Structures are given as structure tokens and as C-alpha cells.
N, C-alpha and C positions, 0 to 999 in steps of 0.2 A: 536923197539917200547918201551920196558921196559926202555931202556937207555935213551930215550927222556923223559919219564915220571919221571924217576929218576932225570934227570938234571933239570926238571921243579920244583920238590919238593925241590932241593937243593937251587934253586934260590929263591923260595918262603920263605924258612927258612932264608935265608940271608937278605930278604927284611923286615922281621918282626922287628919292632922297640921295643925299651924297654918301650916306653910310651903306647903301645897297651894294652887295658884293658883285653883282652883274650889271653895275650901272653902265659901264662903257659899252657892253654888249647891247643892253637895252636901249641906250641912247642912239647907238649906231643903227639898230634895227628901226626905232621909231623914225629917225631922220630919213632913212631909206624909204620907209613906208609913206611918210608925209611927202616926200619928193615924188614918189610914184603916184600918189593920189593926186597931187596938184598937177603934174605934168600929164599923166597917162589915165588917171581915173580908175586904177585897178589896185588889188591887194595881193598881188602874186609874191612880192617880196616879203610881205608880212606872213603870208601862208607858209612860205618856206622857212621863215624864222620860227613860226610856231611848231612846224614839223621838226625842225632842228632840236627846239627845246624838249618836244616829246621824246625824241630819240635819246637826248641826254638824260632825261628823267627815267626812261626805260633802262638805260645803261646803268644809271645809279642804283635802280632797284635790283638789276642783275648782279651788280657788285655787292650790294647788301646781301642778297640771297646766297651768293657764292661765299661771302664772308661767313655767314651762318653755317653753310655747309662745311666750310673748312674748319670752323670751330668744332662742329659735331665730329667730324673726322679726326680732329686733333684729340678730342676727348676719347674717342674709341681707341685711337692708337695709343694714347697714355694708358688707357685701361688694359690693352692687350700687352703693353710693355710691362705694366705692373704684374699681370698674371704670369707673363714669361719670366719676370724677375723671381716671383714666388716659386714657379716651377723649377727654375734653375737652381734656386737656394735649396728646395726640397731634394732635387737630384744630387746637388753637391753634398747635402747632409747624408743622403743614402750612400754615396760613394765613400764619404769619409767613414761611415759605419762599416761599410764593406771592407775598406782598407784596414780598419781596426780588427775586424773579424779575421781577415787574412793574416794579419800579423800574429793574432792569437793562435791561429791554426799552425802558422810556421813555427812559432815557439813550441806548440804542442808536438809537432812533427820532430823538432830538434830533441825534445826530451825523449820521445818514443825511440828515435834513432840511438840515442845514448843508451837507453835500456836494451834495445835489441843488440847493440855492439857488446854490451856486457854479457848478455845471454848467449850470444854467438861464441864469445870467447870462452865462457865456461862450458858451453855445449860442445865445442871442438875438443876441449880437454877431456870431457867425459866420453865423447865419441872415440877418441884414440884409445882411452882405457878399454872401452867395450870392444874395440877391434882387436886389441891385444889379447884380451881374454878369449874372444872368439877364435882367434888364430891358434892360441894355445890348446883350447878345447878341440878345435878341428885337427890339430897336429896329433893329439892323442888318439882321436877317432881313426885318423888315417894309419897310425901305427898299429892300432888294433885290427883294422881292416886287413892291413898287409899281413899280419900274423895269421889271421883267419884264412886269407887267400892262400898263403903258403901251405897251410894244413890241408885246405881243399885241393890244392894242386897235387900234393903228395897222395891224397886219396884218389884223385882222378887218374894219376899215373898207375897206381895199383890196379884200379878198376880197368884201365885201358890194357894193361898186360893181361889180365883175366879174360877180358873180352876178346883180345887178339888170339889167345889160345883157344877159347871156345869157338870163335868164328873159323879158325884154321881147321879144327876137328870137324866143324859143321860143313865146311867147304869140301873136305875129303869125303865125308859121308855122302854129301849131295852129288859129288862127282861119281862115286860108286853107284848111287841109286840111279843117276842119269844113264850110266852105262848099262845097268840092268833093265832099265825101262826102254832104252834103244833096242836091246835084244828082243824084250817082250813086244815092242812095237813092230819089229820086223817079222816075228813069228805070227803076231796077230794079223799083220798086214797080209802075209801069205795065205793065212787061213781065210781072211775076209775076201781076198781075191778069188780063191778057190770056190768060196761060197757064192760070190757074185756070178762067177762062170756057171755053177750049177743052177742058180736062179735064172740066168739068162737062157740056159738050155731049157729049163722048165717052162719059161715064159714063151719061148719059141713053140714048145709043144702045145702049150695052152692056146697060144694064138692060132696055131694050125687047127687044133680042135675047135676053137671058137668059129673060125672061118667055115669049117665043115658044118657045125651046127647052124650057122647063119644060112648057109646054102639050103640045108634041110628045112629050116624054118620058113624060108622064102618059098620052097617047094610046097609046103603044107599050109601056107597062108591062104591060098585060094580055097582049099577044102574047109579050113576053119571059117572062112568068111561065109561059104555056102551053108555050113552047119549053124552058124549063128543066125543067118537070115532065116533058115528054116525053123530054127527054135523061136525066133521072134514072131514068124508067121503063125506057128502053132499057138503061141501064147495069145496072139490077137484073135485067132479063131475060137480058142477056148473061152476067152472073155466075151466074144460076141455070142457064142452058144449060151453062156451063162446068162447074159442079158436077155436073149430070147426066151429062155426058160423062165426067168423071173417075171417077164412081161406076160407070158402065158399063164403063170400061176395067178398073177394079179387079176387078169381077165377072167379066169376060171372063178376066182373067189368073188369078183364083182357080179358075175352072171349067176352063180348059186345064190348069192345074197338077194338079188333081184327076184329070182324065181321063188325063193322062200317068202319074201315080203309080199309078193303078188299071188302066191299059191298057184304056181304054174307047174305043169308036168306032174311029176311024181309026188309033188308036195300038196296036190289038191285034196286028196283023201284025208290027209292029216288035218286039214283045215275043217273038213266036216266033222271028224271025230272030235276036234277040239270044240266045235260049235255044239255037238250033242252033250258033252260034259258040262258046257256052261248052262244049257237049257235045264238039265237035271238039277243043277245047283240052284237055278232060279226057282224051279218048282219046290224044291225043299225049303227054300226060304219063304215062299208063300205059304206053304203048309204050316210052318211055325207061326 
């Protein structure tokens, strides 16, 4: 087995060309492997070299994949940069348009301000003229009011004098009337006091008479109570007698009715006579 592996390594070494890029690495590896096979009879060195080559190959593949990934990321970044460039250009255009619009608005505002200044200038002039006219008219109105107030003041002074005279006369008349009413009040007060005294005396007399009558009433109250009790007892007795009389009449009527229906006592003959008349009528009926 080892001889076969050794023969294979010799053939592999002979097949390596000078143009191979990894010739030195491969020659060193094969020399170490041949030496290990001849001396120790193992392939540990060769296995390590193979593992190293596999790791190198795996690293190369990772580098290739990373390169592809970097290329894709580069494309995406270039795309994003292009989009950002287009967005920036669009925003820049919008800002430029906005600046132009603002410039136009500023120019319009300047024109409007000029128009307003002209308007204000003419408006102030017309306002001053209107104020002067209003002041002139107001001054005329005030003069008219002053004249009218002067006339009203004269009328009020005349009226005030007349009222003062009238009120003076009225006060004098009221003073005289108050004096007369005071005298009348004193006379009426004396008369009323005399009347009150007479009424008090009459009230005392009436009170005395009332007390006497009350005493007399209290004395006669017992007799009146006895009389009323006797009167009530008499009414009760009369009612009872009337009740007994009505009951006796009903009993007598019931008894008489019973005697008539049963032909008792004095009503017996009448029954026989009534029976004879009936028999005679029956005979007459048979004869017919």
C-alpha cells in the first residue's frame, strides 16, 4: 500500500511542469510527503498540505463571493446616488421656481406699495378737506345751538320768576291753611277726647250691667238645665208612647185580619150569610 502511494507521488512530481504557478509549493509538499513516506510510512504532511490547499480554495471562493457582493453593493450605491442626484436636481429646480415666484411677489408688493402711497397721499388731502368742511359745519351748528340755548335760558328765567311768585303765594296760602287746620285739629282733639271719656263711662256702665247679667245667667243656668232635661224626657216619653200606639194599631189590624180570614168571633155569621148567597146563585145557575 505504501509502495503504491509512493509510486503515485513520484508520478505526480514528474508530471509537474515548470510553468505551474504553485510549482514551488507543490514540489516542497511532495518532497516532504516522499520523505515522510520513506522514513515514517505515513501521509500526515500530505494531509496537512491538502487541508491547507482546501482552506486556500475556500478563501478564494469567499473572496470571489465578497467581490460579487461588493459589486452588487456598488451598483446599489450608484443607483441610490443617481436617485439622490435626480431628487436634488428636482428640489433645486423647485427652489429656483420658488425664488422666482418670491421675486415676482416682491415686485408685485412694491408696485402695490407705490399705489397705496399714492392713494394715501390723495386720501390724506381729501380727508383734510372733509375735516375742514365738517369743522365749519359743526361750528355753524354750535353757533345755532348757542343762540337757541340763549333763547331757552331767557324763557327759563321768565318761567322761573313766574314759578317763584306762584310758589310764594302757594306757601303763604299753605301756611294759613296749616294754621287753620291746627286750630281745627285742637278743637277736634278736644271733642274726640270728650267723646272717648263718654264712651269709657258708657263702657264701664255696660261692663257693670254685663257682669250683673252674667251673675243672673249663672243663677238661672241650673233652672234652664233642669227645664231642658225635663223637655227632653217629655219628648222621649211622647216618642215612646207614639211607638207603643203604632205597635198596638198594627197588632189590632193583624188580629182583625186574622179573624176575618178565619171567620172567628163576630165574623162567623157573615161567613154563613155569604155561603147562603153563593148557594142561591148556584141554584139559579142550575135552573137556567
